[in-house]
C-alpha positions as CSV (number, residue, x, y, z in Angstrom):
1,X,0.6,0.0,-0.3
2,X,1.1,3.6,-0.6
3,X,1.9,6.4,1.7
4,X,-1.3,8.2,-0.1
5,X,-3.4,5.2,0.2
6,X,-2.2,4.7,4.0
7,X,-2.5,8.4,5.0
8,X,-6.5,8.3,3.7
9,X,-6.9,5.0,6.0
10,X,-5.7,6.9,9.0
11,X,-8.1,9.6,7.9
12,X,-11.2,7.6,7.4
13,X,-10.4,5.8,11.0
14,X,-9.8,9.0,12.7
15,X,-12.8,10.7,11.3
16,X,-15.1,7.0,12.3
17,X,-13.4,8.0,15.8
18,X,-14.8,11.4,15.7
19,X,-17.7,10.5,14.4
20,X,-18.4,7.6,17.1
21,X,-17.1,9.7,20.8
22,X,-19.4,12.6,19.4
23,X,-22.6,10.5,18.6
24,X,-22.1,8.7,21.9
25,X,-21.0,12.6,23.6
26,X,-24.8,13.3,21.8
27,X,-26.3,10.0,22.9
28,X,-25.0,10.8,26.1
29,X,-26.9,14.4,26.6
30,X,-30.0,13.4,24.5
31,X,-30.3,10.5,27.9
32,X,-30.1,13.2,29.9
33,X,-32.2,15.4,28.8
34,X,-34.4,12.9,28.3
35,X,-34.4,11.4,31.9
36,X,-34.3,15.4,33.3
37,X,-37.9,15.2,31.3
38,X,-39.0,11.7,32.9
39,X,-38.4,13.6,36.1
40,X,-40.3,16.8,35.3
41,X,-43.7,15.0,34.2
42,X,-43.2,12.4,37.6
43,X,-43.2,15.2,39.8
44,X,-45.9,17.0,37.5
45,X,-48.0,13.7,37.9
46,X,-47.4,13.1,41.8
47,X,-48.0,17.0,42.6
48,X,-51.5,18.5,41.8
49,X,-51.7,21.8,40.5
50,X,-53.8,24.6,40.9
51,X,-55.6,25.6,37.0
52,X,-52.8,27.8,35.2
53,X,-50.3,27.0,37.6
54,X,-46.6,25.7,35.3
55,X,-44.7,22.2,35.6
56,X,-41.2,22.3,34.6
57,X,-39.7,21.2,32.3
58,X,-36.2,19.9,31.2
59,X,-35.0,23.1,28.9
60,X,-35.9,25.0,32.1
61,X,-38.5,26.9,30.6
62,X,-42.5,26.4,31.9
63,X,-45.0,25.2,30.6
64,X,-48.9,25.6,31.7
65,X,-50.7,22.3,32.7
66,X,-53.9,22.1,34.2
67,X,-55.0,20.7,37.4
68,X,-54.9,16.5,37.1
69,X,-53.9,17.0,33.0
70,X,-51.1,15.3,31.9
71,X,-48.3,17.9,30.0
72,X,-48.4,16.2,27.0
73,X,-47.0,19.2,25.6
74,X,-44.1,18.4,27.1
75,X,-40.2,18.1,24.4
76,X,-36.7,17.1,24.7
77,X,-33.7,17.9,22.5
78,X,-32.5,15.7,20.8
79,X,-29.6,16.7,17.8
80,X,-30.6,15.3,14.5
81,X,-27.5,15.3,13.6
82,X,-23.3,16.3,14.5
83,X,-24.2,19.5,12.8
84,X,-27.4,21.0,13.7
85,X,-29.5,21.1,17.0
86,X,-33.5,20.2,15.9
87,X,-35.7,19.7,18.5
88,X,-37.7,16.4,18.3
89,X,-41.2,15.6,20.0
90,X,-41.4,13.0,22.5
91,X,-44.5,11.0,22.7
92,X,-46.0,11.8,26.2
93,X,-46.6,8.8,28.4
94,X,-49.3,6.2,28.7
95,X,-51.4,7.4,31.9
96,X,-50.9,3.7,32.4
97,X,-47.9,3.1,32.6
98,X,-45.6,4.4,35.5
99,X,-42.5,7.0,35.0
100,X,-39.5,6.5,34.8
101,X,-36.8,6.3,37.6
102,X,-34.2,9.3,37.3
103,X,-30.8,7.8,35.4
104,X,-29.1,9.1,39.2
105,X,-30.1,11.0,42.4
106,X,-28.6,12.8,43.7
107,X,-26.0,10.7,46.0
108,X,-25.0,13.6,48.5
109,X,-27.1,15.8,51.3
110,X,-27.2,18.9,51.6
111,X,-24.2,18.8,54.5
112,X,-21.9,17.0,52.3
113,X,-22.7,20.1,48.9
114,X,-21.9,22.4,51.9
115,X,-18.7,20.5,52.4
116,X,-17.9,20.6,49.0
117,X,-18.8,24.4,48.7
118,X,-16.4,25.4,51.4
119,X,-13.2,23.3,50.3
120,X,-13.1,24.5,47.3
121,X,-13.6,28.4,48.0
122,X,-10.5,30.2,47.0
123,X,-8.6,33.2,48.1
124,X,-5.6,33.8,45.1
125,X,-5.1,32.7,42.0
126,X,-7.8,29.9,40.3
127,X,-8.7,27.8,37.7
128,X,-12.4,26.6,37.4
129,X,-13.0,23.4,36.5
130,X,-16.5,23.4,36.7
131,X,-20.1,23.0,38.7
132,X,-21.0,19.9,40.7
133,X,-22.8,16.8,39.8
134,X,-25.5,16.5,42.5
135,X,-28.3,14.5,40.5
136,X,-27.7,17.9,38.5
137,X,-25.1,20.0,37.8
138,X,-25.0,23.3,41.0
139,X,-24.1,26.0,38.9
140,X,-23.6,28.1,42.2
141,X,-20.8,25.2,43.9
142,X,-18.0,25.8,41.9
143,X,-15.0,23.5,41.5
144,X,-11.2,24.6,41.4
145,X,-7.9,24.5,41.2
146,X,-5.8,27.2,43.3
147,X,-3.0,28.5,41.0
148,X,0.0,27.8,43.4
149,X,-1.1,24.4,43.6
150,X,-0.3,23.4,39.9
151,X,2.9,22.5,40.7
152,X,2.5,19.7,43.1
153,X,1.8,18.3,39.8
154,X,-1.2,16.6,38.8
155,X,-3.5,13.8,36.7
156,X,-5.9,13.9,33.8
157,X,-6.6,10.1,33.2
158,X,-9.9,8.8,32.0
159,X,-11.0,6.2,28.7
160,X,-10.6,7.6,25.2
161,X,-12.9,9.5,23.8
162,X,-14.0,10.9,27.6
163,X,-12.8,14.3,27.1
164,X,-9.0,14.1,28.3
165,X,-7.8,16.2,25.9
166,X,-10.8,19.2,26.2
167,X,-9.6,18.8,29.7
168,X,-6.3,19.6,28.9
169,X,-7.4,22.5,26.8
170,X,-9.7,24.0,29.6
171,X,-6.7,23.9,31.9
172,X,-4.2,25.3,29.4
173,X,-5.2,28.2,28.4
174,X,-6.1,29.6,31.5
175,X,-3.1,28.6,33.2
176,X,-1.9,31.0,30.3
177,X,-4.4,33.8,30.8
178,X,-3.0,33.6,34.2
179,X,0.7,35.0,33.3
180,X,2.1,31.7,33.5
181,X,3.6,29.5,30.4
182,X,2.6,25.7,29.4
183,X,4.6,23.3,27.6
184,X,1.9,20.5,26.1
185,X,2.0,18.0,23.0
186,X,-0.4,17.7,20.4
187,X,-0.5,14.1,20.0
188,X,-3.6,13.8,17.9
189,X,-3.4,17.4,16.4
190,X,-6.5,19.2,17.8
191,X,-5.1,21.1,20.2
192,X,-4.2,23.6,17.9
193,X,-7.0,25.7,18.5
194,X,-6.0,27.3,21.6
195,X,-4.0,29.8,19.0
196,X,-7.9,30.7,17.7
197,X,-10.8,31.9,19.6
198,X,-13.6,29.2,19.9
199,X,-17.3,29.5,17.9
200,X,-21.0,29.7,19.7
201,X,-23.4,27.0,18.9
202,X,-26.6,26.8,20.8
203,X,-26.2,23.0,22.3
204,X,-22.0,24.5,23.9
205,X,-24.1,28.5,25.3
206,X,-26.6,25.8,26.9
207,X,-23.9,23.4,29.1
208,X,-22.5,26.8,29.7
209,X,-25.4,28.5,30.9
210,X,-26.4,25.4,32.8
211,X,-22.5,25.1,34.8
212,X,-22.9,29.1,35.6
213,X,-19.8,29.7,33.0
214,X,-19.6,33.1,31.2
215,X,-18.7,31.5,28.5
216,X,-16.8,33.8,25.5
217,X,-14.4,32.8,22.7
218,X,-10.6,33.9,23.5
219,X,-7.3,32.5,22.1
220,X,-4.0,32.5,23.9
221,X,-1.2,33.1,22.1
222,X,0.8,29.6,20.7
223,X,4.2,29.3,19.5
224,X,4.2,25.2,17.1
225,X,7.2,23.2,17.7
226,X,8.1,20.2,15.7
227,X,10.2,17.3,16.5
228,X,13.1,17.4,13.9
229,X,10.9,19.3,12.1
230,X,8.8,16.5,11.5
231,X,5.7,18.8,11.0
232,X,4.5,22.3,11.2
233,X,6.7,23.7,13.8
234,X,9.7,25.1,14.5
235,X,12.1,22.6,15.2
236,X,13.0,21.0,18.4
237,X,16.4,19.2,18.0
238,X,19.0,17.0,20.4
239,X,22.2,16.0,20.8
240,X,22.7,12.6,21.3
241,X,25.2,13.4,24.1
242,X,22.7,15.9,25.5
243,X,19.8,13.2,25.5
244,X,21.7,11.2,27.4
245,X,22.9,7.0,27.4
246,X,19.5,6.3,30.1
247,X,16.9,8.0,27.4
248,X,18.5,6.4,24.5
249,X,18.3,2.9,25.7
250,X,14.9,3.3,26.9
251,X,13.9,3.9,23.0
252,X,16.3,1.4,21.7
253,X,14.7,-1.3,23.9
254,X,18.3,-2.4,25.2
255,X,18.1,-4.3,28.1
256,X,20.0,-3.8,31.4
257,X,23.1,-5.4,30.3
258,X,23.0,-3.4,27.5
259,X,22.0,-0.4,28.6
260,X,24.8,-0.3,31.0
261,X,27.6,-0.7,28.0
262,X,26.0,2.7,26.3
263,X,26.6,4.5,29.2
264,X,30.8,3.2,28.6
265,X,30.5,4.0,25.4
266,X,29.2,7.6,26.2
267,X,32.1,7.5,28.7
268,X,34.8,6.7,26.4
269,X,33.9,9.4,23.8
270,X,33.8,12.0,26.6
271,X,36.9,11.0,28.3
272,X,37.9,10.4,24.1
273,X,36.4,14.1,23.3
274,X,34.1,12.7,20.7
275,X,31.4,14.9,21.3
276,X,27.8,13.1,20.0
277,X,25.8,15.2,18.8
278,X,23.8,13.4,15.9
279,X,23.4,8.7,15.6
280,X,26.1,9.2,12.9
281,X,28.5,10.2,15.4
282,X,27.3,7.4,17.9
283,X,27.1,4.6,15.1
284,X,31.1,6.0,14.4
285,X,32.1,5.9,17.8
286,X,30.7,1.5,17.9
287,X,32.0,1.4,14.9
288,X,35.7,2.7,15.2
289,X,35.1,1.2,18.8
290,X,34.2,-3.0,16.9
291,X,37.7,-2.2,14.3
292,X,41.0,-3.1,14.5
293,X,42.0,0.3,15.0
294,X,39.9,0.5,18.5
295,X,40.6,-2.6,19.7
296,X,43.2,-0.9,22.7
297,X,39.9,1.4,23.5
298,X,38.0,-1.4,23.4
299,X,39.9,-3.1,25.9
300,X,39.7,-0.3,28.1
301,X,36.5,-0.1,28.4
302,X,36.4,-3.5,30.4
303,X,32.8,-4.1,30.6
304,X,31.9,-4.0,26.6
305,X,31.9,-6.3,24.8
306,X,32.2,-6.6,21.2
307,X,29.0,-8.8,20.7
308,X,27.3,-6.4,22.6
309,X,28.5,-3.3,20.6
310,X,27.1,-4.4,17.7
311,X,24.1,-5.1,18.5
312,X,23.9,-1.3,20.1
313,X,25.1,-1.0,16.7
314,X,22.3,-2.5,15.3
315,X,19.4,-1.2,16.8
316,X,20.5,2.0,16.3
317,X,21.1,1.8,12.1
318,X,17.1,0.5,12.8
319,X,16.2,3.1,14.9
320,X,17.9,5.8,12.4
321,X,16.4,4.1,9.0
322,X,12.8,4.4,11.3
323,X,13.2,7.8,10.2
324,X,14.4,9.2,14.2
325,X,17.8,10.2,13.3
326,X,15.6,13.7,12.5
327,X,15.0,14.3,16.5
328,X,19.3,14.3,16.7
329,X,21.1,16.9,15.8
330,X,21.9,21.1,16.4
331,X,21.0,23.5,16.7
332,X,19.9,22.1,20.0
333,X,16.9,23.7,21.3
334,X,16.7,25.9,24.6
335,X,14.1,24.6,26.8
336,X,14.2,27.8,28.2
337,X,12.6,29.2,25.5
338,X,9.8,27.7,26.8
339,X,9.3,29.7,29.7
340,X,8.5,32.5,27.9
341,X,5.6,35.2,28.3
342,X,3.6,37.7,25.8
343,X,3.9,41.0,25.4
344,X,0.5,41.7,26.7
345,X,1.0,39.3,29.6
346,X,-0.2,35.8,28.7
347,X,1.8,33.0,29.3
348,X,2.8,31.3,25.9
349,X,1.7,27.8,25.2
350,X,4.6,26.4,23.6
351,X,2.5,23.3,21.9
352,X,4.6,20.2,20.6
353,X,2.6,19.0,17.1
354,X,3.8,15.4,16.7
355,X,1.4,14.0,14.2
356,X,3.6,12.5,11.9
357,X,5.7,10.4,14.9
358,X,2.2,8.6,15.8
359,X,3.4,5.1,15.0
360,X,6.5,6.1,17.4
361,X,5.0,6.8,20.6
362,X,7.8,5.6,23.0
363,X,10.6,8.1,20.8
364,X,7.7,11.3,21.3
365,X,7.1,9.9,25.4
366,X,11.1,10.2,25.9
367,X,11.6,12.9,23.8
368,X,9.4,14.5,26.1
369,X,11.0,13.3,29.3
370,X,14.2,14.6,28.2
371,X,12.6,18.0,27.9
372,X,11.4,17.9,30.8
373,X,15.2,16.9,31.9
374,X,17.0,19.3,30.2
375,X,14.3,21.5,31.8
376,X,15.6,20.3,35.5
377,X,18.6,20.7,34.6
378,X,18.8,24.5,33.3
379,X,16.5,26.1,35.5
380,X,17.7,27.8,39.2
381,X,16.5,26.2,42.2
382,X,13.4,29.1,43.0
383,X,11.0,27.2,46.1
384,X,7.5,27.0,46.9
385,X,6.0,29.8,45.3
386,X,2.5,31.1,44.8
387,X,2.1,30.2,40.9
388,X,4.4,28.1,39.2
389,X,7.1,28.8,36.3
390,X,5.9,26.3,34.0
391,X,3.1,24.1,33.5
392,X,4.1,20.5,31.6
393,X,1.7,18.4,30.0
394,X,3.2,14.8,29.5
395,X,0.2,13.6,27.2
396,X,0.4,9.7,26.8
397,X,1.9,9.1,29.6
398,X,1.7,5.3,29.7
399,X,4.4,5.4,26.5
400,X,6.8,6.6,29.1
401,X,6.6,3.6,31.6
402,X,5.9,0.6,29.1
403,X,9.1,-1.4,29.5
404,X,11.5,1.1,31.0
405,X,14.3,-0.5,33.3
406,X,14.7,0.0,37.7
407,X,17.5,3.3,36.4
408,X,15.2,4.7,34.2
409,X,12.1,5.1,36.7
410,X,14.2,6.0,39.3
411,X,15.0,9.0,36.9
412,X,11.6,9.9,36.1
413,X,10.7,9.8,39.7
414,X,13.3,11.8,41.1
415,X,12.8,14.3,38.6
416,X,9.1,14.7,38.9
417,X,9.9,15.2,43.1
418,X,12.9,17.6,42.6
419,X,11.3,19.6,40.2
420,X,9.1,21.2,42.1
421,X,11.2,23.5,43.7
422,X,12.6,24.5,39.7
423,X,8.4,25.8,40.1
424,X,7.9,23.7,37.4
425,X,4.0,21.3,37.3
426,X,3.6,18.3,35.5
427,X,0.1,17.3,34.4
428,X,0.4,13.2,33.3
429,X,-2.5,12.2,30.9
430,X,-2.9,9.2,30.5
431,X,-6.0,6.2,30.2
432,X,-5.5,5.2,33.5
433,X,-3.7,5.8,36.9
434,X,-2.4,2.4,37.0
435,X,-0.2,3.3,34.2
436,X,1.5,5.2,36.0
437,X,4.2,3.8,38.5
438,X,3.0,4.7,42.4
439,X,6.5,6.9,43.2
440,X,5.0,9.1,40.5
441,X,1.6,8.9,41.5
442,X,2.6,9.5,45.2
443,X,3.7,13.3,44.2
444,X,0.3,14.1,42.2
445,X,-1.6,16.7,44.5
446,X,-4.4,17.3,42.0
447,X,-6.3,14.6,40.0
448,X,-9.5,15.0,38.0
449,X,-10.6,11.1,36.7
450,X,-12.8,11.2,33.7
451,X,-14.9,7.7,33.7
452,X,-13.1,4.5,33.2
453,X,-14.4,1.0,32.3
454,X,-14.6,-2.2,33.1
455,X,-15.4,-4.2,30.8
456,X,-12.4,-6.6,30.9
457,X,-10.9,-8.6,34.6
458,X,-8.0,-6.0,34.0
459,X,-10.1,-3.0,33.3
460,X,-12.4,-4.3,37.1
461,X,-8.8,-4.3,38.7
462,X,-7.6,-1.2,37.4
463,X,-10.9,0.8,39.0
464,X,-10.6,-1.0,42.0
465,X,-7.3,0.5,41.9
466,X,-8.2,3.6,41.3
467,X,-11.1,4.2,43.9
468,X,-8.9,2.9,46.5
469,X,-6.3,5.8,45.9
470,X,-8.9,8.7,46.7
471,X,-10.4,9.5,49.6
472,X,-13.4,8.9,51.3
473,X,-16.6,10.1,50.3
474,X,-20.1,10.1,50.1
475,X,-19.8,8.5,46.6
476,X,-20.2,5.3,45.2
477,X,-16.7,5.6,43.1
478,X,-17.3,2.3,41.6
479,X,-19.9,3.1,40.1
480,X,-20.1,6.6,39.5
481,X,-16.8,6.9,37.5
482,X,-18.0,4.2,35.0
483,X,-21.3,6.5,34.6
484,X,-19.4,9.5,33.7
485,X,-21.0,11.6,30.9
486,X,-18.0,12.9,28.6
487,X,-17.3,16.2,30.0
488,X,-17.3,14.6,33.3
489,X,-14.7,14.2,36.3
490,X,-13.9,13.0,39.5
491,X,-12.2,16.1,41.1
492,X,-9.7,15.8,44.1
493,X,-6.9,18.1,44.5
494,X,-5.0,20.2,47.0
495,X,-6.6,23.4,48.6
496,X,-4.3,26.8,49.0
497,X,-3.3,24.9,53.0
498,X,-2.0,22.1,51.0
499,X,-4.8,19.7,52.6
500,X,-6.8,17.6,49.9
501,X,-10.0,18.9,48.7
502,X,-13.3,16.9,48.8
503,X,-13.6,14.7,46.1
504,X,-16.4,16.2,43.9
505,X,-18.0,15.1,40.8
506,X,-17.7,17.4,38.6
507,X,-19.7,18.9,35.4
508,X,-16.5,20.8,33.5
509,X,-16.3,23.9,31.5
510,X,-15.8,24.6,28.1
511,X,-12.6,25.9,26.6
512,X,-12.9,28.9,25.1
513,X,-10.8,28.4,22.1
514,X,-11.4,25.9,19.1
515,X,-12.5,23.0,19.2
516,X,-11.4,22.1,15.8
517,X,-7.2,22.0,14.5
518,X,-6.2,25.6,13.0
519,X,-5.7,25.1,9.6
520,X,-2.7,24.2,8.1
521,X,-2.2,27.3,6.0
522,X,-2.4,29.3,9.2
523,X,-0.4,26.8,11.2
524,X,2.3,27.2,9.1
525,X,1.9,31.2,8.9
526,X,2.4,31.8,12.0
527,X,5.9,29.0,12.2
528,X,6.3,31.1,8.8
529,X,6.2,34.7,11.4
530,X,7.9,33.1,14.1
531,X,11.4,34.9,15.3
532,X,13.1,31.5,16.7
533,X,12.9,29.9,12.6
534,X,16.2,31.6,11.9
535,X,18.0,30.0,14.9
536,X,16.4,26.5,15.0
537,X,15.1,26.5,11.6
538,X,18.3,24.6,9.3
539,X,20.3,21.8,10.6
540,X,23.9,22.3,10.6
541,X,26.3,19.8,10.9
542,X,29.4,20.6,13.2
543,X,33.0,19.1,13.5
544,X,32.2,15.6,15.5
545,X,33.3,12.1,16.6
546,X,31.9,11.0,13.4
547,X,34.0,13.5,10.8
548,X,37.3,13.1,13.7
549,X,37.2,9.2,14.0
550,X,37.3,9.3,10.1
551,X,40.3,12.1,10.0
552,X,42.5,9.8,12.9
553,X,41.2,7.0,10.6
554,X,43.0,8.0,7.7
555,X,45.7,9.4,9.2
556,X,46.1,6.1,10.8
557,X,45.7,5.0,7.0
558,X,48.6,7.0,5.7
559,X,50.9,6.1,8.7
560,X,50.0,2.5,7.6
561,X,51.1,2.8,4.3
562,X,53.9,4.9,5.0
563,X,54.9,2.7,7.8
564,X,54.5,-0.3,4.6
565,X,57.0,2.3,2.4
566,X,59.4,2.5,5.1
567,X,59.1,-1.2,5.6
568,X,59.4,-2.1,2.1
569,X,62.1,0.1,1.6
570,X,64.1,-1.2,4.5
571,X,63.4,-4.5,2.6
572,X,64.5,-2.8,-0.6
573,X,68.1,-1.7,0.9
574,X,68.9,-4.7,2.7
575,X,68.6,-7.2,-0.1
576,X,70.3,-5.1,-2.0
577,X,73.0,-4.8,0.9
578,X,73.0,-8.7,0.4
579,X,73.1,-8.3,-2.9
580,X,76.3,-6.4,-2.9
581,X,77.8,-8.9,-0.4
582,X,77.0,-11.9,-2.2
583,X,78.5,-10.1,-5.3
584,X,81.6,-8.9,-3.5
585,X,81.7,-12.3,-2.4
586,X,81.7,-13.7,-5.5
587,X,84.8,-11.0,-6.9
588,X,87.0,-12.0,-3.6
589,X,86.8,-16.0,-5.1
590,X,87.0,-14.4,-8.6
591,X,89.7,-12.5,-7.7
592,X,91.1,-15.2,-5.3
593,X,91.1,-17.6,-8.1
594,X,92.6,-15.5,-10.3
595,X,95.4,-14.9,-8.3
596,X,95.6,-18.6,-7.8
597,X,95.8,-19.1,-11.2
598,X,98.1,-16.3,-12.1
599,X,100.5,-18.0,-8.7
600,X,100.5,-21.6,-10.4
601,X,101.4,-19.8,-14.1
602,X,104.0,-17.8,-12.5
603,X,105.7,-20.5,-10.8
604,X,105.1,-22.3,-14.5
605,X,107.2,-19.6,-15.7
606,X,109.5,-19.3,-13.3
607,X,110.3,-23.5,-14.0
608,X,110.3,-22.8,-17.3
609,X,113.0,-20.2,-16.7
610,X,115.4,-22.7,-14.4
611,X,115.0,-25.4,-17.3
612,X,116.0,-22.2,-19.8
613,X,118.8,-20.9,-17.6
614,X,119.7,-24.9,-17.0
615,X,120.7,-25.2,-20.3
616,X,122.0,-22.0,-20.7
617,X,124.2,-23.1,-17.6
618,X,124.8,-26.7,-19.9
619,X,125.4,-24.1,-23.2
620,X,127.8,-22.1,-21.0
621,X,129.9,-25.4,-19.8
622,X,129.6,-27.3,-23.3
623,X,131.3,-23.6,-24.9
624,X,133.6,-23.9,-22.7
625,X,134.9,-27.1,-23.0
626,X,134.7,-26.6,-26.5
627,X,137.1,-23.9,-25.5
628,X,139.7,-25.7,-24.1
629,X,139.6,-27.8,-26.3
630,X,140.3,-26.1,-29.1
631,X,142.4,-24.2,-27.7
632,X,145.6,-26.4,-28.2
633,X,144.6,-26.5,-31.3
634,X,143.8,-22.6,-32.8
635,X,145.5,-22.2,-35.3
636,X,142.7,-24.6,-37.0
637,X,140.1,-23.5,-34.4
638,X,140.2,-20.1,-36.9
639,X,140.0,-22.7,-39.4
640,X,137.2,-24.4,-38.2
641,X,135.3,-21.1,-37.2
642,X,135.8,-19.3,-40.3
643,X,135.0,-22.0,-42.1
644,X,132.1,-22.7,-39.8
645,X,128.2,-21.8,-39.4
646,X,127.7,-18.3,-38.6
647,X,125.2,-18.2,-36.2
648,X,126.8,-20.5,-34.1
649,X,129.5,-19.1,-34.0
650,X,127.3,-15.5,-32.6
651,X,125.7,-17.0,-30.9
652,X,128.5,-19.3,-29.2
653,X,130.3,-15.7,-28.8
654,X,127.7,-14.5,-27.5
655,X,126.5,-16.6,-25.0
656,X,130.0,-17.4,-23.6
657,X,130.1,-13.8,-22.6
658,X,128.2,-11.7,-19.8
659,X,126.0,-10.0,-22.5
660,X,125.1,-12.9,-24.3
661,X,123.7,-14.4,-20.5
662,X,121.4,-11.3,-20.3
663,X,120.2,-11.0,-23.5
664,X,119.1,-14.8,-23.8
665,X,117.2,-14.1,-20.0
666,X,115.7,-11.4,-21.6
667,X,114.9,-13.5,-24.1
668,X,113.2,-15.9,-22.8
669,X,110.9,-13.7,-20.1
670,X,109.9,-11.8,-23.6
671,X,108.4,-15.1,-24.7
672,X,107.1,-16.7,-21.6
673,X,105.6,-12.9,-19.9
674,X,103.3,-13.2,-23.9
675,X,102.0,-15.8,-23.6
676,X,100.8,-15.9,-20.2
677,X,98.9,-12.7,-21.0
678,X,97.6,-14.6,-24.5
679,X,95.6,-16.5,-21.5
């Protein structure tokens, strides 16, 4: 199914719910008028009247009847449709039929009524709730809340369709009119009418007149906000570090161990100087801790396992994919803006429009808790004052406690208990008192309880628990709480002395603002004209954990590359050195071999030389012997040389002299030297 079809289906469902609620209200109104008419008919039948006397009718008009006659012309007003108040006549009861008994007899006697009247007489500033119901509404017995008691907190409870939203609107516009700022969330989109005056109609004026309310249309100043820009309003954002691990663990649905681990991650980010602005920053920290580069940091955390970090990381990714990452970022809202008043005196109603997050109710309720916790941290101690600094309406409060851990509940209880000294009053709006922990209920000074239903055993148990928490009264509260009409409630508050007031069945006043939502174009025009839009309208992305870790990883990668290059260079140098050493060893080996060979050749040449020497010496001796033999034959010797070989004569003469021997040595050396070089 596409988005348009889904939105159309949701709109149709909302319209159907609204129509059903209106039908129930109209039916109850018609039943009440019929009961009043029946009581008037019975009174006329039982008491004789003189001719020309007048008997009362349900609408408060008078109709003449004759003595002993039945008032055949009495009519009851029953709305024919949602848009008209056409009167429909009722047929007179047959004379033989017994008159119907009144639907609700007066449960309080005159003394009890006087006690209620006295209990709600307040001298200071008050919020007017409505008139006491004792069978009928008693306009002279008004039920009020002292304005100064709102910082003792309160509860507006009741089943769906019983009027809680209108009660919230009634309280908010009176608080603002008294000069006290208000913060409220518009979950269903129908509180924006606070900023527009209401439209009178006969049914409205009939109701307000019956309870003594002098109704006139009026609007209060409204500033529209939205969560992260989802919807119409000035965007409200929070940083992840400002949101904190406890609230974030509640939104992510983490168990106790995972919640503690998330706290360790926040601690590490703060210690390491890593600002957590948005969910991307937190995911980056978790990714870093589970990476090889963050192994050492992860080990230092001790209690955080890699598996738990992985679980939190997966939950964060799912959370962000659902669109919740729009809630986190900068600029972070300054919650002191919710304490502003208008220039002419009324408090400004800060209205958080959240129709875009109805499918993520826990995110919405937890975000409201963050706003409250941030106010607690920012505001100074002011003690008890005659009026609160701010009244904070916590709608759909039951969503805040579903599946909450003990630490989370303890934080809420502590905030609720201590924020009173900061001048902030909290009004929880939910379906049943059982939706709130007993520690929170114990802190509530005012209760406005609309109708409770007991259709199931669990409902009956919740009803008994609710009844047991009220002061003693003359009401059968178990019966009254299940029979209250729309716009009626059981009320008990703290009076100016801090004591509980008597329990009072109250028909509540009608808001003076519009009960219809503000038109979309009017809402957008008001947002566009807001001076806050220039500061908070545009999301910014500062230098935070994501960017810092990215740079750290880049630097680590560059360092690793440099280390690898240096290692490669060192390896290359070592290889070159080894190659050079090997070359030197090889050259040395070759030089040794050459030297050995040269020595061998020299030795061989020396041997040849010595052999030649010996040959020469033998030749010398032979020549000497020949000379000695020929000395005796000198004459014949001359003849012999003259007739002999010239070369032999030359060599013989030369070798026989010292010059000849030198020439022979050089010849031998030259011959052998030339032979060595040729090798």
